[in-house]
N, C-alpha and C positions, 0 to 999 in steps of 0.2 A: 430555674433558671441558675437561683443561685449556686448548685453545685456545678452548673456548665458552666460558668464562667470562672470557678476557680482549677479548671481541668488545666492541663497544661497545653499551650499552645500546638506542639507539635502533634499530641492526642487528637486533638479540635482539627485539625489540616487533614491529618486521617481520616476521619468520621466524616471530613465536606469534599473529602476525594470521590466519596459514593455516590455523590446527589449526581442524579441521571442528565440533568438540563444545565444549562449556564444562566437561564432564567432563576436556578433555586439556590446556584450559587450567588445571586444577585440578591434575590428573598433574603440569605444567613447573610448578606455585608448589612441589611437596614435593619437587624433585629436590635441593636446596640452598640456602641460606641466599641465594647471589649470583643465583638466578634466581626467588628467591620475588616478588621486586616486580614482574618482566615478566609471569609467570604470573599474578598477581592484577591487575595493570592490564588486562591481555588478557581476566579473567574478568569483571571488572567491568564493562569498554567496553559489551556488550552482554548485558544482563540477560534472564532471560525465566523468569518464574515460573509454570509450568503447577500447577495447583493441583489436589487429589485430589478425589476423590468422596465420600470423608471427612472433612467438615471437624474432626471431632475429634481425626485421628490428622495433617492435614496442620499444619505449622507453617514451609512456606516463606514466607509473610510476613511472621511474626514475626521471625524469623532473619534475612532479609535487610536489615528495619528494626534490630535490636541489631549485625549486622555492619557497617553503614556508622554508625551512630550512635557505633561503639565506634572510629572511623578516618575522619579528614576525607581522606585521600588519595582511600580508596576512592570517595566522592560527588564527589570531583572527577574522577573516572575512567569512572563511568556519565554514557554519549550517549544508549543506546538502553535501553526498558524496558518487556516486553513484559508484560502478567498475563491469563493465559486460565484461566478458569475455565469449565466444560460440565459438566452433571451436577448438578448442586449451585447453590444460591445463596451469596453471602459473607455470612459473621458479620459483624456487628457492629463486633465487634474486627477485622477486615479490612477495614472499609470507612474503620475508622477510620487504621488504618495505614498504610494507601494514601495518605490526604490529606496524611498527616506525611511519608513518604518523598516524593511530589513536593515536598513543601515542601524538604527537604533537600537536591535536585540541583540545582545551580544552571548546569551546564553538560546538561542534557538536551535534546537535539535529537529525537529521536521516542519519540514515547509510543504505545504499541496496545494496549487494553483489550478482549478477546471474553467476553462477556457472555450470560449461560444465558436463550433468550429463554422462557424460563417466569417467570424473574423481571419479565416486560412486567406480571403479571396482578394482583400479589401487592399493587399498590398503595402501593408503594416505592420510589419514584423514586430514581436515585441522584444527591443533591444535588453538584453540582461547587464548589459557595460555598467550604466550608473549604479549596480547592487554593488558594484567593489570602489573601494574607497581605501587608499591610503593609512587613512586614520581608524580603519578597522583594528582590533586585536589580531595579533600575528597569527592564532590559529585559530582557524574556522571551528565553530560549535556544530555544524551544520551535519547532521548524520543520516537522515533520510529528506528524500526529494522526490515529488510528485507532481508531473507538469504531463495533464491531461489535453491533449491538443498541440504534438512536438510542431506543426506543420508553422505555428507562427513563430517560432524563434529565430531571431537570428543567429546563423550558423557558428559566424565568428566571436560574436560577445557570449554565446553558449560556452563554447569552450571554452574561453578568459571565467566565467564564474567556475567552471567546473575546474580547474584550474586552483583556483584561489581553495572552492571545496575540497582539498584534496582528501578531506576525511570522512567524505560519504560513503556510508556499507550499503543503504538501498535507493535503488532507482525506480521510478517508474513512468512510462509511459501508456499512452494506449495499446494492446498488445497487438490490435488486428488491423487496421486502418489508416494509421498514418505512418509520413516518412518520419524516421528521426536523423537529424543530423549528426555524422560521422565522428564519432568519439575515438581519439587516438590512443594507442595500447602505452602511452606513458601517462593516461591520466587516470584518477579514482583506481589507484591501486589497493584501496581496500575494499572494493566493492563485494559485496555478499551476496545480495539478493536483487534480483533485473525482472520488472515486469517491462516488456518490449514485443514488438515483433519477431519469429521465429528469427529471420536474414540480419537484425540488430544484434540481436543476442548471439548469433555465432562470431560476428566479425570481432565483439566485445568477451568474446571467453577470452582467448590467446593472451598469457600473461598473468591474469586474475585466479584467484580463487574463490568464483562464484559458485556457492552451493545451492540459492533456489529461486527457482524461476519460474515464472511466469506468462504465458505463451500462446498465439493460436495459429493452428497448420489449415490450408484452404488453400485451392487449385490454383491460387495465386502465386503460390510458395513456389519459389524458385528450385527445383529441383536438384541443381548441383550440387546442394552439401550431402546429397544422400549416399557421396562417395568420401565425403569430409572425416578425417581419423582426425578427430581432437582429442587429447589426453587428456585434458582439462576437464571434458565431460564424467570422467571418473568423479570428478570432485562433486557432480551435483546430487544432494541429500533428496531436494525436496521438488515437487514438479506439479504442476499446476496450468492443465491445457482444457483446450476445445478443439476440436475438429471437424472441417464444416467440408462438404466436398464429397462427402461416398468413401467405396471403399478406395479410390486409386488414394487421396489425401491422408487416409487410415493408413496405407501403406509407405507412404512417407515419412509417417509420425512414427511407424513401428522401429523404421531403419536407425532415427535418430535416438530411439531407447536404449535400443540393443546396444548403444555403447557407454551408457550411462549403469555401468556392471555393480556401484553403491548407491543407485537409486534406493530410497526409504519410505518418502510418502509421497503418494499420489491423489491429484485428486484432478477428477475429471466433470464435465460439465453437463453430458449425457453419458447414459448409460451405452449408448448404441456405439461408441469409439473408445470401450477399454472389454478386453478379453483375456482369459489366463495368458494365452501363449507371448501376449505383448511384453509382458512383465515376466520372464520366464530366466531371465540372464542377468536380472536384476535382485536386490536384496530388501524388498519390500515387506516393511513392516505392517503400515496401514492405508488402508483406500479408503477415498473419498467421493462416491458417486453422488453427481446433483441432478436435481429436473428428473427423477425416474418416474418414467408414467406406467410400466411394466413392472413385473415381478421379476427383480434379482435374482440372479444362482448363485447365494452367497456361497451355498458347501461347495460349486465347482471351482471358486476361488481358493479355498481354502484346503480342499484337496490336494489342486494342482498346483498350489505355494505354499510350501512347507517353512519359508519364513514369515507369512501374512500372520499377524497376530488381530487385526480389529477392522470391521469393516466398517462404513457410518452410510447409509443411506439417506438421502433426503429425497421424499417425493413428493409431486406436487400436489397431494392430498394429507400433506402434513402444512400447520397453517405456520407461517411464517419461516423462520431460521432455524425449526425444529428438526431433528434426523431421529433415526434408530439407528442404534450403536451393536453391531453383533462384536463379542467375545470369541476368537476359537473355542471352544468345549465348555461354553459358559452358559449354557442352557438360552434362553428366551432371552430377546434385545431389549435393550434399555432406549430410555426415551430420554433424548439429550438436547442442549441447548448451547452451542459457544460462544464467550463471553468475550471476544473479538468484532470488532468493526466488521459490519457486513464487508465479504469477499478480501477478508483479509485471513482466513483461517490458515491460508499458507503457510504463513509467517510465524505462527506459533504450535507450540507443543500439544501434541492430540492427547495427551494423557494428563494434563495441568489445567488447560484451557476451555473446558465444559463443565455445566451445572446438569445433574442431573435432577429432572422431574419426577 
């Protein structure tokens, strides 16, 4: 313990970053007075408020608000804030506190909001206008904004929110079933990655250099975009997608991919929605196939796609997020796992973001 306490604070903080859960950071902060600052800084850097079903007994938002109100250092430490509420609606008190909390975090980089779908029908859309305040610093620190249930957003205040947070590079919604408010071409000029329904993505491509997209194609997708020629599609380097609806939906999807001539990273949710001919006009280097139920023809893809370097197969028979990785001409596959959060593989480098088991 004596040697540990003599370790420089920046080294201790780096070690604390490897703690897997918030409660571990809390435990570290309670070990001693010397370790309190390190543990708290790690604890507050990535905050997840997972609200309980019973609003009457849930005080997480209230407790977090009072914790950062009482200590300015804690506000400066917060880089990521996730608010997850499922099975119930927000109380009016919680809505007000969330608005205050966001105004109090000058270095917030990542904000994730997961809301119950049921509230989309109660006539009470979430108004983001209170999150804007003239007392805020002139440059917004927010870079990643995830809002799962777009239909509860008040469109006017949402666009005002995006106009203020103009440096957002990652924007995410549910990619299949929700209606996203229209976002003008003059908003979010620095956007690089986008998760949304395909029609929303195609509306937002013009005048932006979006390089990563995650979406869903189904029979409800309007076929009008099949004839669209967006030069911005040539900027796409990473594509994560799912196709539902059989051959017709797959045909719509392939008409889109044919225009992505610089595509390098492809992630597909089901092996039936990918074939070598789909990628023949691309520069694909990496293919990731999830939920594989039958034998996947790895050799066929390597033979027909000369630019392809690597294939990850995630079989339903493998535990958790474990995958098999096949390299071109490198013998038997390796067993690997990704080090990022679930469903965020498309945002990371396939060469550096995995661990071999």
